[in-house]
N, C-alpha and C positions, 0 to 999 in steps of 0.2 A: 741407899736403899739397900739393905741387908737381905731381900730375899734373892734368890737366884734367878737368872733370866729364863726363861722356859723359850726357846728357840723352835719353831716350826722346822727349819730348815736353815743351815750354814754350810754352804759348799762353794769351794772354787774351783773354777773351770776354767779352761784355757780358751780366750775368745780371740776372732779377728774381726777387726773394725775399719769399714771405709768411709773415709770421710770426701763429698762430693758435693761439690755446687755447680747449679746450671741455672740459669734464668729462663722462664718460661714466658709466654706472650705478656703476662700481667703480673707475675710475681717472681721474687727469686726463690729458689730452695737451697739452702743451708742442711747437708743430711748426714749424721752418723748413723751407718749401718752396722749394725753389728751381728754376726753369725755365730750361732751356739746353738747346742743340742738340748738345751735347758726347755725349749718350748716346742719339743718335738720338730727338730728342723728348722721351724722358722727364725725369720728376722724381727731383731728387735730395730723399728725405723724412729729414730727422733729426729725431727725438724728443729732445729737450732734457733731459727728465727722466731717460730711462735711457740717454743717451751711445749713443744706438744709430742707424743709419742705414739705408737701402737706396734703391736705383735702381727708381723705378718706373714701369711704365706701366698703363692699364687689363688688359693681358693678364696683368700680375704680380698682380694683384689676385685675379684668376678662378682660379689657381695654389692649391688646396689645400695647406694648411699654411704657406704662404708667407711671411705677415704673424705667423704665430705664431713660427715661428723666427726672422726677421730681427729683430723687437722684444721677443723672449722675450715672447708675452703667452699668456695663457688664450686659449680660443675665444671665449667671450664678448667680451673685451675686444678681440680680433681682429676681431671683427663689426663692433663699434663703430665702430673705426678704418676698416677697409674701406668701411662705409656713407659715411662721412664724405669719404673718398678718392675713391670714386664721383663725388661730386657735384663735385668740384673738379679733379680731373684730366683 
């Protein structure tokens, strides 16, 4: 490829990542939670079991159906994840 690549951005940022695993009533959660200023102070939450992720702040946790959709969870499992994320975000 002879053309020069056009970047929209190419930044390097110091981040902090917390790896946590816990067992809910029906499902195990293996999460990587990355803190960064890239997304206005929100966290990048990766579920390593399902290969799904979302950029989350507490405002997103309050949005009905958001976790259910983002992580493809039942309402019960999303509530367990939501409760945990409220503790740490």
